[in-house]
Every structure is written in structure tokens, then in C-alpha cells.
C-alpha positions as CSV (number, residue, x, y, z in Angstrom):
1,M,94.2,177.1,180.7
2,A,96.7,174.5,181.9
3,N,99.4,176.5,180.1
4,T,98.4,179.7,182.1
5,E,98.6,177.8,185.4
6,S,102.0,176.4,184.5
7,N,103.3,179.9,183.7
8,I,102.0,181.2,187.1
9,N,103.6,178.3,188.9
10,N,106.9,178.8,187.1
11,T,106.8,182.6,187.9
12,V,106.4,181.7,191.6
13,I,109.3,179.2,191.5
14,D,111.5,181.6,189.5
15,S,111.0,184.4,192.1
16,K,112.0,182.0,194.9
17,I,115.1,180.8,193.0
18,E,116.2,184.4,192.3
19,G,116.4,184.8,196.1
20,K,113.6,187.2,196.6
21,D,112.0,185.1,199.4
22,W,115.1,183.4,200.8
23,L,116.9,184.4,204.0
24,E,120.7,184.2,204.3
25,P,121.7,180.5,205.1
26,I,123.0,179.8,208.6
27,P,126.3,177.8,208.4
28,F,126.8,174.7,210.5
29,S,128.7,175.6,213.6
30,S,131.2,172.9,213.2
31,V,131.5,169.7,211.2
32,S,133.9,167.1,212.5
33,N,135.4,164.6,210.2
34,E,136.6,162.5,213.2
35,S,134.6,159.5,214.0
36,T,134.2,157.9,217.4
37,P,135.6,154.4,217.5
38,Y,133.1,151.7,217.9
39,P,133.1,150.4,221.6
40,I,134.0,146.8,220.6
41,Q,135.1,146.1,224.2
42,A,131.4,146.3,225.2
43,L,130.7,143.1,223.3
44,P,131.1,139.6,224.8
45,G,134.5,138.1,224.2
46,I,133.5,135.6,221.5
47,L,131.6,138.3,219.6
48,Q,134.6,140.7,219.9
49,T,136.8,138.2,218.2
50,T,134.3,137.3,215.5
51,V,133.5,140.9,214.7
52,S,137.2,141.9,214.7
53,E,138.2,139.0,212.4
54,Y,135.3,139.6,210.0
55,Q,136.0,143.3,209.8
56,K,139.7,142.7,209.0
57,Y,138.6,140.2,206.3
58,G,135.8,142.3,204.7
59,Q,137.2,145.8,205.4
60,Q,133.7,147.1,206.3
61,P,133.3,149.8,209.0
62,M,133.5,148.2,212.5
63,A,130.1,149.6,213.5
64,L,128.5,148.0,210.4
65,V,130.0,144.6,211.2
66,A,129.1,144.8,214.9
67,C,125.5,145.9,214.3
68,G,125.1,143.0,211.9
69,A,126.5,140.6,214.4
70,L,124.2,141.9,217.2
71,A,121.2,141.7,214.9
72,N,122.0,138.0,214.1
73,V,122.5,137.2,217.8
74,S,119.2,138.9,218.6
75,L,117.4,136.9,216.0
76,A,119.0,133.6,217.0
77,C,118.1,134.1,220.7
78,Q,114.5,135.4,220.1
79,A,112.8,132.1,220.6
80,L,114.8,131.3,223.8
81,A,112.7,133.7,226.0
82,D,109.0,134.3,226.2
83,V,107.1,137.4,227.4
84,A,103.7,136.9,229.1
85,R,101.6,140.0,228.9
86,D,98.7,138.1,230.7
87,D,97.7,134.5,231.1
88,Y,96.8,134.1,227.4
89,L,99.2,136.4,225.5
90,I,102.5,134.7,225.6
91,S,105.0,135.1,222.8
92,P,108.7,135.1,222.0
93,V,110.8,138.2,222.9
94,S,111.0,140.4,219.8
95,G,112.2,143.9,218.9
96,A,109.3,144.3,216.5
97,P,106.7,146.9,217.5
98,R,103.3,145.5,218.5
99,K,99.9,147.0,218.2
100,C,98.5,147.9,221.6
101,T,94.8,148.1,220.7
102,S,92.3,145.3,220.2
103,A,91.8,143.8,216.8
104,S,88.1,144.9,216.7
105,S,89.0,148.7,216.7
């Protein structure tokens, strides 16, 4: 019986592969190989210098180096500011998502 089901499934797959149920693909309108330069001038001065120097050294894409630097700065500064949601719920600033419902639900 398993062999019969397998043959039926293969027939369905084969008919789709042969193009019986496929529409003509729509081409992408335009694909640009040009990338937008990373806006390094938007970073603070010391971070601009650090990111530029590290990118020259490591030869990684500028956006990758800058995002890594911003993630590290964010993590380092997380404990410097607290958020008070009420008188009892006070915690460090974090980019992590939080559950908005009570623990009993």
C-alpha cells in the first residue's frame, strides 16, 4: 500500500515538474548590482575612526563592521540606563523583546 501512495505522490510531483500546473514566471523588474555606501558619517567620531580602521585591517564590508560596533556599544551601555514601567518593574534598557502578559496566563 505504501508503494501505491508513493507512486501517486510521484505522479503528482512529475505533472507539476513537467509544467502542466505552472504559470509563466514573472521576471524581476530590475536588479541593481550597485550597493549604497554605509553612512559612516552618521556614527560618532571615535566610532567612525574605529570602524574605518578595523574595516581597512579586516577587509570586511563596512556595514558588517559598523553593525558589529553598534551592537557592542549597545551591549556595553545597556546597564547605564534603567527603564521604570511602574514602581516595581525597573530594569536595564534592552533591545530584547519582552513578554507583555502576566506570568500566570
